[in-house]
Structures are given as structure tokens and as C-alpha cells.
N, C-alpha and C positions, 0 to 999 in steps of 0.2 A: 400792799400792794405794788406791782412795780409799775415804774412810771418811768419811760425810757423811750428813746426816739426810734420811729423803724429802723432794726439793723440791717447792715448789709451782709453780703456774703461771709465776711471775715467774722464777724459778731457773732452770727449764726453757729459757726464753729465753734470761738473759745467762749461765749459769753456763760458765766456760771450763775451771777446774779439772778437771781427768779427761776433760773433753772432746776429741775428735780436730779439732776443728776448725781450730787452729792450727797441725798439721800439713799440713793438706790446703788451706789458705785459697789460698795462690798458684795450685794447681793448679785450684780451682775457679773463681777469679777469671780468669786465661787461657780458661778455656772459655767464662764469662760474656761477656769482652769481646769473644772471637772470634763467639759468638753475636749481640751487637751488629752489627757490623762484616757479619755475613751478613744480619741484616735489614736491614740500610742499603741493602746491593747490592739486595737483594728488593724494596726501596721504589723503587729507581732503574731496575731492570731487571726487572719481575716475570714476564717471559716465561721466564727462566732457570729460575725454581722450578715454573712449571705442571705439569711432568709427575713430580715428586717425591712419591712415595706414601709413607704413615706407616705401613702396614702391614709393613714387614720389620722397621721398628724395635721395633714392639708385639711382632713375634714374638723378635726377639734381646733385647730388655727382658727380656721373661718367662724365655728362656732363662738369660741371664746373670742372674737375680736365684736361680734355683733353684742354677746353680754357685757362686755365691757361698754360698749357705745352706751346702751340703757343706764348703766349705772353713771358713767359720766354725766350725761345729760340729766340725769336725776340730782346729781351732786352741784353741778354747775344751776339746775333752777333754785336750789336752795339759797346758793351762793347770788344770784341774782332778785332772788324774792327779797333775801336780805338788804340787798341794797335799796330796792324799791320802799321797804319799808323805814330805811333811815331818809332818805329820800322825802316820802310823806311827812316824817316826823319835823323836818327842816322846814316844809311847807306850812304845816301848823303853827311852828313857832313864829315864823315871820309875819303869817296872819294875824297871830297874837299881838305881834309889834304893833300893826298898823290898827287892830282895832283899840289897842290901851291908847292910842293917842289923844283919845277924848276925856282922859281922866286928867283932870288938871292939878290934883295933888301928885305932885313928883315923888314923894316917899311912897306912897301906894303902888304909882307906876314901876317903880323900881325893883319893889318886895314882887311882884308879880313877873317880870320880868328876869330877874334875878333867879327867881325859884325856876322857873322853865330852864333857865341856862344848868341850873344844878340839877334839874332831871335828866339832862344830855349828859352830864357828867356821871351822875347815879346809873344810870342805863347802861353805858359804857361800860362803868367796871363789874355791874350784875351779870353783864354778858361773856367776861373774862373771868368770872368767880373772883373778883375782888372786892376789897369793902365799899360798900356804897356811900357811906357815910362820910368816909377818907374823902371821896373823891369829890363830893359834891359840897363840903362844910365850908367852901370858903364863899359859896353863893346861895346858901340857904340862908332866908330869913321868913321866918325864924326856922330853928332847927327840928325835924320831926319830933314827936314825943313817943316815947314807949318806944318797946322792942319789937316795930313791926316789920314782918318776915319781907316785906316789898316797900323797902324804902321810896323807891321809883315811884311806884303806885301812890304812896303817902303823900309823897309832892304835889302829886296831881290834885290830890283831894284837897290838898291846904289852898291851891291855887283856886281851885273849884269854889272853896268856902270862901277868899277872898273876891273873888267873881259875884258869887251871890249877895255877899255883903254891900258890894259897891251898886249891885241892883235893887237891891230893897230899900238903899237909902238915895236913891234916885239920882246917884253919880252917874251911870249910865242906863240906858233906855233897855226895855225888856228885850227889845228883837236885837240889841247890840249882844244884852247877854246870853241868849240863844246862841248868837254866832259864835260868841267865846267859848260856852258850853260844847259846842258842836267842835271846835278847835282840838277841846281839850278831849273829849270822846276820839278825835283821830289819832292824838297822842296814847291814848291808853291802846287802841287799837293796835298800831305800829309796835309796842312795848308787847303786847302779847303774839303778835306775828315773830318777831324776833325770840321771845322765850319758845313760842312751839319750833321752831328750827333749832333751837339750841338744845333743847330738853327732847327733841325726837330724831333720834340720829336714823340712820338706814337699818332695816332689820337684819339683826347681826348674823342669821343664817345665811340671807343673801351674799353679805358680804366674804361671810366666811368661806362660802362653796368658791366664789371666784378668787380668794386669794390663795387656796388651797390649788385649783385647777392651773394656775398660774405657774405655779410651781412645779408642778408636776410634767406641765409641757414644757418649762423649759429645762429640768432634767433631765426629761426623755427624749426631746429633739435630738441631741448629738447623736443618741446610737441610730438613727434615720439617716442623718447625713454623714457620718462616720464614712461609710463604704464608698457615696458617690463622690465625695466632695474632698475628702483625703484632709489635708491641713488648713484647708479653707473652713472646718468646720467651727474653730474656735470663733473666726472672725463673725460668721453669722449667726452662731449662737451668742456674741458679746450685742450685734444689733437687734435680733429680736428679743432677748431678754431686757436691753434698754428699753426698748418701745413696751413692753408688757408692763416690766415694771414701772415703768416711768407714768404711763397711764391710770395705773393702780395705785400709785402715790399721790396724784395729783386728784384724783377721787378723793382720797383720804383726806387732804387738805382743802378742798372746797366742801368737803361734807359738814366744817364746822368753820364758818365765815369771820367767827369774832376772836379769833385767837391773836397770835404775834407774830404767824409766821407770814413768810414775804409774798405769800399772796393771798392773805386775807383781806378782807375789806379796811379801807385807812378810815376807821371810827375815830382815831384821835385829831385827825386834819378837820373829818366834818365837826367836832364838836368844837374845834377851834373857830371855824367858820360861824356856827351858832354863837359863841361868844363874841366876836367881833361884830356880830349882827346886832345882840345886846346891846354891847357897849356903845356903837354907834349911836342906837336910838336913846340912850340914856344920854348922849351930848358928851362923851367921852372922846378926846380929841387924841391921847395914845393908845392906839389900839396895838392888842399882842400880833407877833409878826404871821403871816399865813405859813402853815408848814409846808416845808418843803422837802422834797425827796432826798434821804441820805444815800448816796451809794445805789441810786436808783429804786430805793425803797421808801414809798409814801405809808407813815404808821396810821 
């Protein structure tokens, strides 16, 4: 995720980090060169463009803008819902830290809290299609057994079993066990929300139609602008293509908020905050540092 101070006018014009410009530069350049070629043909053979009317492009551009706004809103909703799910997960883990204070056995409490930290690491890896066990192995006590397809869920089952044993032995009261079970349910719900977002992309025909329409509009637009605008056509074509291609690329990036793109969620930083909370609760004095943005990117 991009973290930087509010840009001034100069930064707005020259900032590349976090901008979508690098991803769409080649496409915009190709369309601009095509517009230049069309203007050259129009200059040499003006009769070819005498009957081209810009009205259909105005209507198509308006419709395309509305269509893109709906898609980008849908993609942003996915990004923001994923952020809320991670926020709820952090709330549940911090609540577990508070509820486990009554456990006098330091080792038992440590197992529960470290497993919860391992869950955060494993879920982060799961959402990025990485190895869950490798991500959480330094925190898990004990390691999940078997070849479970859902390591993150298996960790929560282990924590639930630990809490159940403590409840049956009278270490924690029944109502406190109920509270802890509810927090584990919240963690399961957060995981399910993230997995739903990860594995349910926007309908492909919906996205494909938008991609095709954008390309058609940007390629055909210079034919309508060549006769009235002349050599200003490549300039306006570049601006329009930058806008439409950029909005399209932003939607693609926000659709999956769990990757390592510059505008994806900073899940590594959130996992590090969970680490610090857990270690501080266990009495550690040397905490890992808070992750800071590197070149304005917070991972």
C-alpha cells in the first residue's frame, strides 16, 4: 500500500511510485502513435475523414465512463472489505490476549498466543498462494499434524482444543471459555471473508467486455478527432487512453487485494503488529520493529 504525504502540484505531475502509469505506458504509447499515423493520413487524404462524426464517440465515452465507475467501485469494495476482515482479525486476537490473562500457567498461555500469531502468518501466506506451514512454523506449538488442506483453519482448531481443555479442567470459567470460543469464531469468519474475496473474482465476461470496449474506443477515437483537431489529436488521445487504461488497471489491481502490488493491502505490516502485541503480552522486552514504508510502499 502506498503511504506518502499529501502530494503538492509538482509531485502530482512527476510521481511514479504508486501510479499506474508504468503498467499502461506501452498501451498508451501505441495508441498515441496510431493517432499520429491517422492524423498523417488525414493530412494527405482529407476526403477519407470528411464524413466521420464525433457524436457516437461522445455517447460511447459517456457510457464507458459509467460502466467503468461501477466496476471500480466493485473492486474497491472488495479491497475495503478485505481490510475490514483483517481489522476484525486483529480485534479478535487482541481480545484473546486480554481473555488469556487469567491463565496462570505461562506455558499454556504462550502456546495459545503464539499459535494465534502463527495463524496470522499462515493466513497471510495462504492468501498469497505461499506455503502456510513455512510461514507460521516459527510460532506454532505444536505443529499441525497431517496433510490438512487448510492449515490456518487447523491452527484455530488446535487453539480451540487448548481452550476446551482449560475450560474442562477449571482453569478458566465457563463464561470465559464461551468468550474465547466467540473470538475464535470471529477469526474463522475473517478467514472465510478473505478466502471468498480471493477465490471469487469479478465475472470474467463483465471484465472482458470492459477491456474490449476500452481498446476499441481508444483505437477508433483518433478517426473522429483527426479532422477537427489535426496534430492535437495524439495529445488528446494520450490523455484519454491514460485515463481509461489507468482506471482499468487500477480495477484489476484492487480486485485481488492480497498480493504484493504497490496498492495491495499491507498484510505484512499488520502481521508484524500482531507479533508485537503477542510478544509484549508474553513479557518480551525486545520487540520486532514496526514495518515502515520502503520508497513509499508499505508491504
